[in-house]
PATORSE-193931 format. One line per 8 residues: their letters; for each residue x, y, z of N, C-alpha, C. Coordinates in steps of 0.02 Angstrom, whole numbers, plus 32768, in hexadecimal, padded with zeros to 4 digits. Each point is the difference from the previous one (the first is absolute). Layout:
BEGIN
a> X,Y,Z,X,Y,Z,X,Y,Z; ...
// end
This chain:
BEGIN
xxxxxxxx> 802A,7FC2,7FFD,7FD7,803F,8001,8029,803B,8000; 7FE5,803E,7FEE,8026,803A,8001,7FF2,802E,803A; 8033,800C,802B,7FF4,8032,8035,7FE9,8041,7FE7; 7FDF,8027,8025,7FE0,803C,7FE9,8007,8039,8036; 8015,803A,7FE4,800C,803C,8029,7FE5,803A,7FE2; 7FEB,8031,8021,7FE6,8040,7FE5,802D,8038,8022; 8018,8031,7FD7,8027,8034,8017,7FDC,8043,7FEB; 7FF5,802F,802E,7FE1,8040,7FEC,8033,8033,7FFD
xxxxxxxx> 800B,801D,7FC6,8038,8033,7FF4,7FF6,803E,802A; 7FC4,801A,8003,7FF5,8036,8031,7FB2,800A,8008; 7FE9,8005,803D,7FB9,8004,8009,7FF0,8026,803D; 7FC7,8021,7FFC,7FE1,8026,8037,7FB5,7FEC,7FFD; 7FE9,7FD3,8028,7FBD,7FE3,7FF6,7FD0,801A,8031; 7FC6,8018,7FE5,7FCC,801B,802D,7FD4,7FC4,801B; 7FD7,8010,8030,7FD7,7FC7,8019,7FB8,8019,8010; 7FD2,7FCF,7FFF,7FBC,8015,8011,7FEB,7FE0,803E
xxxxxxxx> 7FCB,801C,8021,7FE8,7FE0,803F,7FDF,7FBF,7FF5; 7FF8,7FD9,8033,7FE4,7FBA,7FFB,7FB8,8007,7FE7; 7FE9,7FD6,7FCD,7FBD,8003,7FE9,7FCD,7FE9,8033; 7FC5,8015,7FF5,7FC5,7FEC,8026,7FE8,7FC0,7FE1; 7FF1,7FCE,802A,7FED,7FBE,7FEB,7FBD,7FF1,7FFC; 7FD1,802F,800B,7FB7,7FF6,8004,7FDE,7FFD,7FBE; 8012,8030,7FD0,7FD4,8001,7FC7,800F,7FC9,7FCE; 7FCA,7FEF,7FDB,8004,7FCB,7FCE,8018,801A,7FBF
xxxxxxxx> 8024,7FDC,7FD8,801D,8019,7FC0,7FD5,7FE1,7FCB; 7FF9,8025,7FC4,7FDB,7FEA,7FCA,8024,7FBD,7FDE; 7FDE,7FCB,7FF7,801C,7FC3,7FE4,8007,8002,7FB4; 8038,7FF3,7FE6,800C,7FFA,7FB7,800D,7FB9,7FF0; 7FD3,7FE4,7FD2,8005,7FBD,7FEB,8032,7FFC,7FC4; 801E,7FC7,7FF2,802F,7FF4,7FCC,7FDC,800D,7FBD; 8022,801F,7FD4,7FE8,8006,7FBB,8028,7FE0,7FC9; 8034,7FDF,8019,8029,7FD5,7FD4,8018,7FC2,802D
xxxxxxxx> 801F,7FCF,7FDD,801F,7FCB,8029,8049,8014,800E; 801C,7FDA,8032,8047,8009,800E,8029,7FEF,7FC4; 8034,8023,7FF2,802B,7FF3,7FCB,804A,8006,8013; 802A,7FD0,7FEE,8049,7FFE,8014,8025,8010,7FC1; 8027,8036,8003,8025,8016,7FC5,804D,7FEC,800E; 8018,7FD2,7FD4,8044,7FE7,8004,802E,8035,7FD9; 8010,8038,8025,8026,8035,7FE4,8046,7FE8,7FFB; 802B,8023,7FDF,8043,7FED,7FF0,8029,7FF5,803F
xxxxxxxx> 7FFD,802D,8034,8028,7FFC,8037,7FD8,8007,8043; 7FC2,7FF8,7FFE,7FD6,8003,803C,7FBE,7FDE,7FEE; 7FD7,7FF0,8032,7FBE,7FE3,7FFA,7FC9,8030,8018; 7FCD,8004,7FDA,7FCB,8032,8011,7FB8,7FDA,8005; 7FDD,8010,8037,7FBC,7FE3,8004,7FD5,803C,8000; 7FCC,7FF8,7FD5,7FD0,803E,7FF6,7FBA,7FE5,8001; 7FD6,8036,8012,7FB6,7FF3,8003,7FDB,8045,8002; 7FC9,8009,7FE2,7FDA,803B,7FFF,7FC3,7FF8,802D
xxxxxxxx> 7FEA,8034,801F,7FC7,8003,802F,7FD8,8038,7FF3; 7FBD,7FFB,800A,7FD0,8036,7FF1,7FFC,8017,7FB9; 7FE0,8038,7FF7,7FFA,801C,7FBA,7FF2,8049,8007; 8009,8023,7FC7,7FF1,8045,7FF9,8032,8027,8032; 7FEA,802F,8024,8029,8029,802D,8016,7FD4,8039; 7FE5,7FC9,8009,8017,7FD5,8039,8030,7FC9,7FE6; 8017,8001,7FC3,802D,7FD0,7FE4,8042,8006,8025; 8019,7FC1,8018,8040,7FFD,801F,802A,7FC4,7FDD
xxxxxxxx> 803D,8010,7FE9,802C,7FCE,7FE6,802E,7FF5,8037; 8007,7FBF,8015,802B,7FE6,8033,803A,7FD4,7FE4; 803D,8011,8010,803B,7FD9,7FE8,8027,7FED,803D; 8018,7FC2,7FFE,8036,7FE6,802F,803C,7FEE,7FD8; 803B,8010,8014,803C,7FF5,7FD9,8034,7FDD,802F; 801F,7FCB,7FE4,8039,7FE1,8029,803E,7FFF,7FCF; 8038,8005,801B,803C,8005,7FDA,802C,7FBF,8002; 7FEB,7FD3,8028,8020,7FC1,8009,7FDB,7FD8,8036
xxxxxxxx> 8017,7FC0,8009,7FE4,7FDA,8039,8009,801D,8041; 7FCB,8005,802A,8003,801B,8041,8015,804A,8006; 7FFC,8021,7FC8,800C,8048,8000,7FC8,8027,801C; 8008,803C,8013,7FC6,802C,8014,7FCC,8002,7FCA; 7FC1,800C,8013,7FCD,8005,7FD0,7FE7,8046,7FF8; 800F,8020,7FC4,7FE8,8047,7FFB,7FBB,8002,7FEB; 7FD8,8027,801B,7FBA,800E,7FEE,7FFA,8045,7FDD; 7FD9,7FFD,7FC8,7FE9,8042,7FE2,7FB5,7FFC,7FF5
xxxxxxxx> 7FE1,8031,8018,7FB9,8003,7FF6,7FF1,8048,7FE0; 7FDC,8000,7FC9,7FF1,803A,7FD8,7FB9,8008,7FF8; 7FE6,8041,7FFF,7FBF,800C,7FF6,7FF2,804B,8016; 7FC8,801C,7FE4,7FEC,8042,8010,7FF5,8006,804D; 7FEC,7FCA,8020,7FF1,8003,8045,8040,8017,802C; 8039,7FFB,7FE5,803D,8013,8022,8014,8049,7FF5; 7FD6,8028,7FF4,8010,8046,7FF6,8023,8020,8038; 7FF8,7FE3,8037,8023,801F,803E,8048,7FF0,8005
xxxxxxxx> 801D,7FDA,7FD4,8043,7FEC,8003,802E,803A,7FF8; 8037,8004,8027,8032,8033,7FFA,8041,7FE1,7FEA; 8039,802A,7FFA,803F,7FDE,7FEC,8016,7FC9,802A; 8002,8010,8044,8019,7FCB,8031,7FD0,8008,803F; 7FFD,7FCA,8028,7FDD,8002,803F,7FEE,7FBB,8015; 7FC2,7FF7,801D,7FEF,7FC3,801A,7FB7,7FF2,7FED; 7FE9,7FC3,7FFE,7FBD,7FEE,7FFF,7FF5,7FBE,8023; 7FC2,7FF5,800D,7FEC,7FCA,802A,7FD7,7FCA,7FD7
xxxxxxxx> 8009,7FC3,800B,7FD3,7FCE,7FE0,7FED,7FCE,8037; 7FCB,7FD8,7FF1,7FEB,7FC5,8021,8009,7FC8,7FD3; 801B,7FC9,8013,800B,7FC8,7FD6,7FD8,7FC4,8021; 7FCD,7FE8,7FE0,7FD9,7FC6,8019,7FC7,8012,802A; 7FDE,7FCD,8018,7FCA,8009,802B,800F,800E,804B; 8044,7FF2,8011,8011,8007,8041,800E,8048,8015; 7FF7,8030,7FCE,8006,8047,800D,8042,8013,8017; 8033,7FDF,7FED,804A,8014,8016,800E,8042,7FDD
xxxxxxxx> 8013,8031,8027,8008,8046,7FE7,804A,8003,7FED; 8012,8012,7FC6,8045,8005,7FEA,800A,8045,7FE5; 803B,8019,8014,801B,803F,7FEC,8032,7FF5,7FCB; 7FF3,8022,7FC6,8032,7FF8,7FCA,8011,8045,7FE3; 803F,8004,7FE9,8016,8040,7FE4,7FF3,7FFD,7FB0; 7FF4,8039,7FE5,7FF5,8002,7FB9,8023,8039,7FDF; 800C,7FF3,7FC5,801F,8037,7FD1,7FCC,8010,7FCC; 7FEF,803E,7FF7,7FC9,8016,7FD1,8017,7FEC,7FBA
xxxxxxxx> 7FD5,7FEC,7FD8,800D,7FE7,7FBC,7FC2,800A,7FD5; 8002,7FF5,7FC0,7FCC,7FFD,7FD8,8005,7FC1,7FD0; 7FC7,7FE4,7FEF,7FFD,7FC4,7FD8,7FC4,8008,7FD2; 8009,8001,7FBF,7FCB,8006,7FCC,7FDF,8041,8010; 8020,8037,8012,7FE7,8043,800F,7FD6,7FFE,803F; 8007,7FCE,802C,7FDA,7FFD,803E,802E,8005,803A; 7FEB,8022,8039,802B,8002,803A,800C,7FBE,801D; 8037,7FEF,801D,8010,7FBC,8018,8025,8006,803F
xxxxxxxx> 7FF8,7FCB,802B,8028,7FF6,8039,802F,7FC9,7FFA; 803A,8005,8021,8031,7FCA,7FF5,801E,7FF0,8044; 8008,7FC3,8011,8020,7FE8,8042,800E,7FBB,8000; 802B,7FEC,802E,800F,7FB5,800A,7FCD,7FE0,802B; 7FE3,7FC9,7FEC,7FD0,7FDD,8028,8027,7FD3,8032; 7FF2,8007,8040,8024,7FD4,802F,7FE6,7FBA,800D; 7FF8,7FDD,7FC6,7FE5,7FBD,8005,8027,7FD3,802D; 8043,8002,7FFC,8030,7FD2,8025,7FF6,800D,804C
xxxxxxxx> 8000,8041,8013,7FFF,800E,8049,7FBB,7FF1,801D; 7FCB,8005,7FD7,7FBF,7FEF,8016,7FF8,7FB3,800F; 8020,7FD9,7FCF,7FF8,7FB8,8009,802C,7FE4,803E; 8031,802A,800A,8024,7FED,803F,7FDA,800D,8040; 7FD5,8035,7FFE,7FD6,800F,803B,7FC7,7FD1,8001; 7FE5,7FE4,7FC9,7FCC,7FD5,7FFC,8010,7FBD,7FDA; 8027,7FD7,801D,8015,7FC3,7FDD,7FC2,7FD6,7FEE; 8003,7FE1,7FC7,7FC6,7FD9,7FE6,7FCC,8027,7FE3
xxxxxxxx> 8008,8043,7FFA,7FCB,8029,7FE4,8020,802E,7FCC; 800C,7FE6,7FC0,8021,8026,7FCD,7FE2,803E,7FEE; 8023,803A,8004,7FE7,8043,7FF9,7FEE,8007,7FB4; 8021,7FD7,7FD5,7FED,8005,7FB8,7FBD,7FE5,7FEC; 7FE0,7FDC,8034,7FBE,7FE6,7FEE,7FC7,802E,801C; 800E,803C,8016,7FCE,802E,801B,7FCC,800B,7FC9; 7FC3,8002,801B,7FC5,8008,7FD1,7FEE,8049,7FF2; 801C,802F,802D,7FEE,8042,7FFA,803E,8032,800D
xxxxxxxx> 8007,8035,7FDE,8031,8033,8009,7FDD,8042,8006; 8005,8022,8037,7FE0,8040,8010,8034,8036,8002; 7FEC,8039,7FD8,802D,803A,8005,7FDC,8035,802D; 802B,8026,8020,7FE9,8038,8029,8010,8044,7FE0; 7FD5,8030,8002,800A,8041,7FE5,801C,8029,8038; 8047,8014,7FFB,801D,8016,803E,7FE5,8049,8018; 7FEC,8026,7FD5,7FEA,8046,8015,7FBE,7FF8,802A; 7FD4,7FD5,7FE7,7FC5,7FF4,8028,8008,7FCA,8039
xxxxxxxx> 8038,7FDD,7FFD,800E,7FCF,8031,7FCB,7FCA,8006; 7FE4,7FED,7FC9,7FCF,7FCB,7FFE,8008,7FD0,7FC9; 7FDE,7FC9,8003,8000,7FCA,7FCD,7FE2,801F,7FC2; 8022,7FEF,7FC6,7FEE,8020,7FC5,7FE4,7FD1,7FCA; 8023,7FD0,7FE8,7FEB,7FCA,7FD4,8021,7FBD,8011; 7FD7,7FCB,7FF9,8013,7FBC,800C,7FFE,7FD9,7FBE; 8038,7FDF,7FEF,8004,7FD4,7FC5,7FF0,7FB7,8018; 7FD4,7FDF,7FDC,7FF2,7FBA,800B,8030,7FD5,7FDA
xxxxxxxx> 803A,7FEF,8022,8037,7FE0,7FE2,7FFD,7FB5,8002; 7FC6,7FE3,7FEC,7FF7,7FB6,8003,802F,7FE1,7FD2; 8014,7FC6,8017,8030,7FD7,7FD0,8049,8014,7FFF; 8010,802E,8031,8047,801C,7FFE,8032,7FCE,8012; 7FED,7FCD,802B,802F,7FCF,8011,8017,7FD6,7FC3; 7FD3,7FED,7FD7,8012,7FD7,7FC7,802A,802C,7FCF; 7FF0,803E,7FFC,8022,802E,7FD2,804A,8007,8017; 800D,8003,8041,8043,8005,8018,8026,7FC3,7FF9
xxxxxxxx> 7FDC,7FC6,8002,8023,7FBD,7FF1,801A,8006,7FB6; 7FDB,801A,7FD6,801A,8004,7FBB,8038,8031,7FFB; 7FFA,8036,8029,803A,8032,8003,8040,7FDC,8017; 7FFE,7FD1,8030,8035,7FDB,8014,8022,7FD8,7FC8; 7FD8,7FE1,7FD3,801E,7FE0,7FC6,8021,802E,7FD3; 7FE8,803E,7FFE,801E,8030,7FD6,8049,8018,8019; 8001,800C,8043,8040,8016,801C,8036,7FC5,7FFA; 7FE5,7FC2,8005,8033,7FC6,7FF4,8019,8003,7FBD
xxxxxxxx> 7FDA,800F,7FD0,801B,8004,7FBE,802F,8037,7FF6; 7FF7,8039,8025,802F,803B,7FFD,8046,7FE3,800C; 8006,7FD9,8038,8042,7FEA,801A,8020,7FD5,7FC6; 7FDA,7FD8,7FDE,8019,7FD7,7FC3,8018,8032,7FCC; 7FDC,8034,7FF4,8010,802D,7FCE,8047,8027,800F; 800E,8006,8040,803D,801F,8019,803B,7FD1,7FF9; 7FF5,7FC1,7FEE,8038,7FCF,7FFD,800F,7FDE,803C; 7FCF,8002,802F,800C,7FDE,8042,7FD1,7FC1,8005
xxxxxxxx> 8011,7FD6,802B,7FD7,7FC1,800C,7FCF,8012,8036; 7FBF,8003,7FF1,7FCD,8010,8032,8002,7FD5,8042; 800F,7FBD,7FF4,8001,7FCF,803A,803C,8014,8030; 803B,800A,7FDF,8037,8011,8029,7FF7,803D,8027; 7FE3,8037,7FDC,7FF3,8040,8024,7FCF,7FFC,8034; 7FCF,7FD4,7FF9,7FCE,7FF4,8034,8016,7FDD,803E; 803E,7FDC,7FFC,8013,7FD8,8033,8048,8014,8015; 8011,803D,8000,8042,8016,8014,8008,7FFA,804D
xxxxxxxx> 803B,7FE9,8010,800E,7FFF,804D,8019,8041,8014; 8014,8029,7FD5,8012,8048,8011,7FEF,802D,7FC4; 7FD1,802F,800E,7FF1,802F,7FCA,8038,8032,7FF4; 7FFC,801B,7FC0,802D,8033,7FF0,7FF6,803E,802D; 8036,801C,801C,7FF6,8035,802D,8034,803A,7FF6; 7FEB,803D,800E,802D,8039,7FF8,803A,7FF3,802E; 803D,8012,7FE9,803C,7FFE,8029,8017,8048,801A; 7FDC,8032,7FE8,800E,8045,801A,7FBF,8023,8008
xxxxxxxx> 8004,8040,8013,7FC4,8027,8011,7FD4,800F,7FC3; 7FC5,7FE7,7FFD,7FD6,8008,7FC6,7FE9,804D,7FFE; 7FFF,8022,8035,7FE7,8044,7FFF,8034,8031,7FDB; 803D,7FE4,7FF5,8033,8027,7FDF,8007,7FE9,7FB7; 7FD6,7FD4,7FED,8008,7FE9,7FB5,7FE8,8037,7FCE; 7FCD,801F,8013,7FE8,8036,7FD9,7FF4,8042,802E; 8025,8033,7FEE,8006,8039,8027,7FDB,803F,7FE4; 7FFF,8032,802C,7FDB,803F,7FE6,801F,8018,7FC0
xxxxxxxx> 8040,7FFE,7FFA,8021,8018,7FC3,7FF1,7FDC,7FC2; 7FE2,7FC6,800B,7FE8,7FD2,7FC5,7FBF,801B,7FE5; 7FDE,8029,801F,7FC1,801C,7FE7,8015,802A,7FC4; 7FE1,7FEC,7FC6,8016,8022,7FBF,7FF7,804D,8008; 8031,8029,7FEF,8001,8047,8012,7FC5,8026,7FE3; 7FF4,7FF9,7FBF,7FC9,8022,7FE3,7FBA,7FE8,8016; 7FFE,7FC0,8010,7FC0,7FE7,801B,7FF5,8018,8040; 8030,8009,802A,7FFB,801F,8043,7FED,8049,7FFC
xxxxxxxx> 8017,8025,7FD1,7FEF,8043,7FF6,7FB7,8009,7FE9; 7FE8,7FCF,7FD8,7FBB,8002,7FEA,7FD0,7FE6,8035; 8019,7FE1,803A,7FD9,7FE5,802F,7FDB,7FC0,7FED; 8026,7FD5,7FCF,7FE5,7FC3,7FEA,800D,7FCA,802D; 7FCC,7FD9,8011,800B,7FC3,802B,8009,7FC8,7FD2; 8013,7FC6,801C,8003,7FBE,7FD8,8008,7FC7,802E; 7FE5,7FC6,7FEC,800F,7FC7,8026,801A,7FCE,7FCE; 803D,7FE1,800C,8020,7FD6,7FD8,800D,7FBE,801C
xxxxxxxx> 7FDE,7FCB,7FE3,800B,7FB9,8017,803C,7FE4,7FDB; 802F,7FE2,8021,803A,7FE3,7FE3,8009,7FB5,8016; 8025,7FDF,7FDA,8015,7FB9,8014,804D,8000,7FED; 8020,7FEE,8037,8048,7FF9,7FFA,8015,7FB4,7FFD; 8023,7FEA,7FCC,8012,7FBB,7FF8,8049,7FFC,8022; 8008,7FCD,802A,803D,7FFA,8024,8018,7FB6,7FF9; 8043,7FFA,7FF5,801B,7FBE,7FF3,8014,7FDD,8040; 801B,7FC2,7FF9,800F,7FD7,803D,8039,801B,8027
xxxxxxxx> 8021,8034,7FE7,8035,801E,802C,7FE6,803B,8029; 7FC4,8012,7FEE,7FE0,803B,8026,8007,803B,7FD7; 801A,8001,7FC3,800C,803B,7FD3,7FC3,8012,7FD7; 7FEB,8040,7FFF,7FC5,8012,7FD4,8012,7FFE,7FB9; 7FE1,7FDB,7FD9,8010,7FF8,7FB8,7FD7,802C,7FD3; 7FC3,8013,8015,7FD8,802C,7FD4,7FC5,801E,8029; 7FEA,8037,7FE8,7FC8,8020,8019,7FC8,8008,7FCD; 7FC2,7FEE,8013,7FC8,8005,7FCC,7FC9,8028,8020
xxxxxxxx> 7FE3,802D,7FD4,7FC6,8024,8016,7FC1,7FD7,7FF4; 7FE0,7FEA,803A,7FC3,7FDB,7FF5,7FC6,802F,7FEF; 7FFD,8039,801D,7FCA,8033,7FF2,8015,803E,801B; 7FEB,8036,7FDD,800E,8046,801A,7FCB,8029,7FE0; 7FEB,8034,802C,7FD1,8031,7FEE,8020,8044,7FF5; 8043,8000,7FFA,8026,803C,7FF9,8027,8005,7FBE; 8025,8032,7FF2,8021,8009,7FC4,803E,7FD1,7FFF; 801C,7FF6,7FC4,803B,7FD2,7FFC,803D,8015,8028
xxxxxxxx> 8006,803F,8010,8034,8019,8027,7FFD,7FDF,8047; 7FC7,7FFB,801B,7FFA,7FDC,803D,8017,7FB9,8002; 7FEF,7FDD,7FC9,8015,7FB8,7FF7,804E,7FF8,7FFD; 801B,802F,7FD9,8047,7FFA,7FF6,8027,8011,8041; 7FE6,8031,8023,801F,8019,8040,7FFD,7FC4,8031; 7FC6,7FDF,8003,7FF9,7FCE,8037,802E,7FC5,7FEC; 8000,7FE4,7FC7,8029,7FC7,7FEE,804A,800F,8006; 8016,803F,7FEF,8045,8014,8003,8011,7FF7,804D
xxxxxxxx> 7FD5,801E,8028,8015,7FFF,804A,8000,7FBA,801C; 7FCF,7FDB,7FE8,7FFC,7FBA,8021,803F,7FD8,7FED; 8011,8003,7FBE,803A,7FD6,7FEA,8040,801C,801C; 8005,803D,8014,803E,801B,8021,8004,7FF0,8048; 7FC4,7FFE,8025,8006,8003,8047,7FE0,7FBF,8020; 7FD5,7FDC,7FE0,7FE0,7FC6,801F,8033,7FC2,8006; 8001,7FE9,803F,802D,7FC5,8011,7FD4,7FCB,801F; 8013,7FBF,7FEE,7FD4,7FCB,801B,8028,7FC8,8020
xxxxxxxx> 7FDA,7FD8,802B,8017,7FBF,8017,7FD7,7FCD,7FD5; 8022,7FD6,7FDF,7FDF,7FD4,7FCE,7FCF,7FD7,8020; 7FCF,7FEB,7FDA,7FCA,7FCD,8017,8021,7FBA,8001; 7FE6,7FD5,802B,8013,7FB7,8002,7FC4,7FD6,7FF0; 800B,7FCB,7FDA,7FCC,7FCE,7FF2,7FF2,7FD6,803B; 7FD4,7FCE,7FF7,7FED,7FD5,8036,8039,7FD7,801D; 8034,7FF8,7FD5,803A,7FD7,8017,8038,802F,801C; 7FF4,8041,8003,8035,802E,8015,802C,801A,7FCE
xxxxxxxx> 7FF4,7FF5,7FC3,802C,8012,7FC8,7FED,8049,7FE7; 8031,802C,7FF6,7FEE,8043,7FE9,7FE4,7FFC,7FB8; 7FCA,8025,7FF6,7FDB,8001,7FC1,7FF2,8046,7FEF; 7FF2,800C,7FBB,7FEA,8041,7FEA,7FBA,800D,8018; 7FED,803D,8006,7FB9,8013,8018,7FF2,8045,7FE8; 7FC9,801C,8019,7FE9,8042,7FEB,7FE7,8029,803D; 8007,8043,7FFB,7FEF,8029,8037,7FD4,8035,7FE2; 7FC5,800A,801A,7FD0,8035,7FEE,8007,803D,802C
xxxxxxxx> 8005,8038,7FDE,800D,8042,8027,7FD4,8033,7FE2; 7FDB,8025,8028,7FD6,8039,7FE8,8019,8042,8016; 8008,802D,7FD7,8012,8045,8011,7FC8,802C,7FF2; 7FED,8028,8034,7FC6,802B,7FFD,801C,8049,8007; 8005,8024,7FC4,8015,8043,8001,7FC7,802D,800F; 8008,802D,8032,7FCB,802C,8010,8027,8046,8009; 7FE2,8035,7FE4,801E,8044,800A,7FF6,8016,804A; 8033,8028,8012,7FF9,801E,8041,7FC2,8029,800B
xx> 7FE2,7FF7,803B,7FC4,8027,800B,7FBF,7FE1,7FE8; 8009,7FC8,7FDE,7FC0,7FD9,7FE4,7FE5,7FD1,8033
// end
């Protein structure tokens, strides 16, 4: 499997008060089936809910086995989204209140929220109750501090099972053996401080002047000696200058302790790293 880390280049995050849990949200039923997109370097699970002004497009993205799951939800109902901040959701019928950070975005000319879904941490808190099988996903409107819309996410568990098959195929595409990577006795690990891999000075100069943010998902391939052999951009919502800056920094500064297979032999592996560029004061 590929270890996963996120680095924020610079951030100043606002927060909202805790939402009121009493009001009921409007239920949006699915308007399409779940669909798994086998993209070139990541896997995407998609579904649409509601219609008209209540249309919501929901995306879950994974960049490798056991990586964090990024959620993107787009629709006119998210007009309250700002550049950065926090939003609250409830996942499932147990009404577990989750606080997630978002970066403002647009998708198909609709406002969107973006954040990492804490599926893994939820399942640690509730063993035997897979968070990916939740039947409902509720969003809160932060300014009004109340429930806003609920998506009826029926069948999500089976959809995520298909997503797992997709991420396994990614590992094969990277030239690695999925079975070996799934049974490592020691995962690939950083050998130096990851917070110093990408620095403030790596923020592209003109992009910083323009106040442009960017999130760059990368994959670093590492050989059996622990040496980084290549850097690949899995996905980026910024200009090419962000991508070049990130990979140059990672190839220069990232150091690793190699992965070991089930027999303790050093093997090649991959490391997933996300850089979140945010202008000062945003």
